[in-house]
N, C-alpha and C positions, 0 to 999 in steps of 0.2 A: 521446551518450558515455556509456561502460559502465564502471561503478566494480568493480575486480574484485575476489574474495574479500581480500587481506590490505586493500586501504583501505577496504570495510567494515567490518572487525575494528577498523581504527583508528578509525574514525568511530564505530561502536557505542562503542565501548572510553571514548574521551573524553567524547563526550554524556552517556552513561552514571558517570560520575564526576563530571564535572560537575553534572548534575542529579539526583545522588543528594547532593551535599555540599548544595546549596538545600533538596532537602528536609529533611536534618538538621538544618538550621541553626536551626529553632526549638527542638530540645531543644540544639544545641549554647548557644544564647544563653538559653535558661530560658524561654523565651514558651511552651513547653510540658514541664510532666510528668505523664507518666501518672502518676492517680489514682484508685485503686478509689473507688466502683464505673464512674468512668467511662471510665478509660481511653483514649480517645481524646482529640481537641483542642476544647478547647469556647471558645475565642479563633477566632474567625472570619478574623482576622489569621492565626494560625499554620497553619490549614486553608489559605489563599490561598498563602502562602510554598509548603507543599507540592506543592498542584497546580499551582504553578509550576514546581517542580525535574521534574513529572510531565513537562512541556509541553516544558522545556528537554532533556532527556533522552530524548524522542521526535522533538521537531523534527527535527536536522540526519540522523538515519537516515531520517526520513521523507521527504525530500527527495530523499537518496540512492536510497532504492529504489524511488520513483518514478520518479526519472530512468532508475533501471534498467528496470522494467517498461516506460517506452514506449520504450526504445530496443528492447527483443524484441519487441516490439506491431512495432517497423516492419521488424525481419528476416522478421516473419513476416507483414506486411501486402504486400511488396515481395518475397518471392520467386516469386507465381504471375507476377507482372508478370516478373519476370525469366527465366524460365524457357518463358514465351511467345515473348519477342523473341527466346530464342537458339533457340527452334523455329523461330519464322519467318525468323531469319536461315539455317539452316543446310538449309531446306528452299528457298531460294532458291539455293544452291550454294557456299556458305562453310562453311569445316571446322569443327568443333565449338568448338576450340581458338581461332580468328581468332572465331567468333561470340559467344564467353566473351571476347574481349579486345576486341571493339568494345562489347559489353554494361557493361563496367567504366567506360566515357566516359562513360555515359549516370547520371543520378541515380536510385540507390536504396538513398537513406538511409545508414543503416551500410552494408550489403552492397558498395558500390561502392569502398572505402579496402579492404577484404578482399578483395574480388575482384583487385584491382592487385596487394595481398601474394600470393594464391595465386599469378597470372598471373608475377610475380617469379621464385616458386622454380621455374616450370615452365620457363622459359625460361634458367635458372641450372642445371640439369640435372637438378631432382628428376622424376621420373616423373608421370604425370597422377595417378594414382591417388594417390603421397603426396600431392602438393599439392594436390587437392581434398579429402584425409583432412585435413590441418595447417588447412583453409576451417574444414572442419564441427567441428575441437575448437578455433579460436579464438572462432568463433559461440557455439556449448554451447548450440544450441536442436536442439530434435527437427525440426523443418522443415528446418532447415541441414540436418540428416544424409541426411535425406529426400533434398532436392534433390540433395546431395554422390554419394549412392548412384545415384541416377538419370542424373547425369552420366558416373560411371565405367562404368556398366550402356552406357551409348546409346557411348559411347567403343571397349567391347570389342565390341560386336554387328557393328558395321563396318554391313551392309546394311538390318541392320533396326533401324538409328539413329532413323529419323521414326519408326517404331512405337514406341519407348519412350519420346520425347522428346513423341509426343502422349499417351502415358497418362499421364505426369507430369503435363501442363499442365491435361487431365481433373481426376486427382485432387485437385492442389493449388487449381483452383478451387471443388472442392467444398466441399474445406473451408474454402478461406477461405468459402466463404457460408456453410457453416454457423458457421463462428466468428463470421461479420459479426451472422447473425443472433439468436446466442446474445447476443451483447454489447446488442445493439438491444432485447431483449425482457427480459431482464436489469438493465439500467441505471436503470429506473424504482423497482427495488425499495432503489437506494439513496438517493434522495428518502423513500422511507418508512420507512428507522431515523434521519434526520436527523426527522424530522417524530415518530418517536416517543419520541426523544430531550429534543425540547424538549414534548411531551407528560409526559411524566414528570415533566420538571422545573418546568413549570406547578403540575401536581397535589400536589407537593412542598411548593409555597409554597403554595397553596389550603389543604393541609393544616396548614402550619405555622402563618398568620396566621388562618385563620377556624374551625380546628378548638384546636390546640394553647395558642396563646399563652392565646385567651380563657378556654379551659377553668382555664388555671394561676391568670390572676389571678381568678376567679371565686372561686377556693378560697381567696384571700386577703379578698375584698372580703365575699361574702355571710357568711359565717362570721365577718367579727372574728376572725382569724386562726386558727381551727380549721380542719384541713385536710378537704378534701371529700376527695380521695383523698391516704391519707397517707404514702404511698411514688412520689406520683410524682416522678420525677428535674428537675432544672436545666435549662429549657426548651432552653437553650442546648446539652445534651447533644441533645435532640431534632433541632433544627436544622444541628448537624453530621454524624448520622447520616444526614439526609437529602440534605445534601450530599455525603457520600461516597458515598452510592447514586447520584446524580446521575453522579457524577463517574465511576464503576464501568461506569455505561452509556453515558455516552459513551464510554470508552473500550474495551470490547468492541464496542459496536455499531457503531463505527470498523471496527472487523477485523470484523468481518460483514458491514460494507458492501463493504469491499475485496474479500473471498469472493465474495461475491453479482455485485459489479457487474462486478468485474476480474479474476475469479475466482482473485486472488493476496491473501494474507492481509497480505504484506508492502508490498504496492500499500496496502493500508486504515489503513496508519499515519498518512496524514495525513489520510484522516476523524478516526482519533480526537484527532488532535491541533487541528482544528479545532472539533469536538464539545467536547474539554476548552476550548477557549478561550471556545466561546459557553457552556457554563458555567459556567463561574466566573463572568465577565462578570453575565449575566443573572441569574443566583443573588444575586449582591452587589446589583445594581440593586432586583430584587424585594425583597431582604431589607429595604430598608430604609424 
């Protein structure tokens, strides 16, 4: 299933509105009031609510964009197989439109339905070029446009049809091998982003509990109230700074993971939502 632009705008708008409302809830309820010199919330409850607002704002778009990304990957993955089957049918003596019709009855993921649509247009009177151009516009993928260009050219050259189709098969096979090799090599770096986010979270809690909290306690215990560091701020301030630093690491780390692993920032939203959820849960668990 592929969500078009208007559906994406609706989902982004609605989720952003709901998430923004949850994000502003601590301000609206008085749980958080900006005060100098802290500005950021000192209450972990307020921080959790605001982080939840981020998750709510990003979760529906993340699911939508990942669904679209999978649909696009299925199109790109099935095009070489489709063109190879069409070429084999034509080499056995079948006409090109007939070969495409036979191929549309097989399973090529999202391509099958769109090919049936294109063939219906061709049967109802559209030219071969118009039907395939419409197919390329609906699929809206560079690989699909290349495929349709090859099929249009093959239909026009007549006697050199097999030469064009065989060249197309070699081209798409090479591109698919390169694409799969790239995904295979880059996918492990996604795990690296997750590990980096978890390490940052652990270090943040070590700094908080093994350094900052003992330092804050020492200035009261050792000097009977005389400040060891007269300008040290509330420990809750440092806890909030580390929480939001971990949150930003999770948010942008997820986007980077999507770009590295899937080649798309939009596909990285699911990693951001996952890392945000892990960050909130672990930070609260480690803070207790």
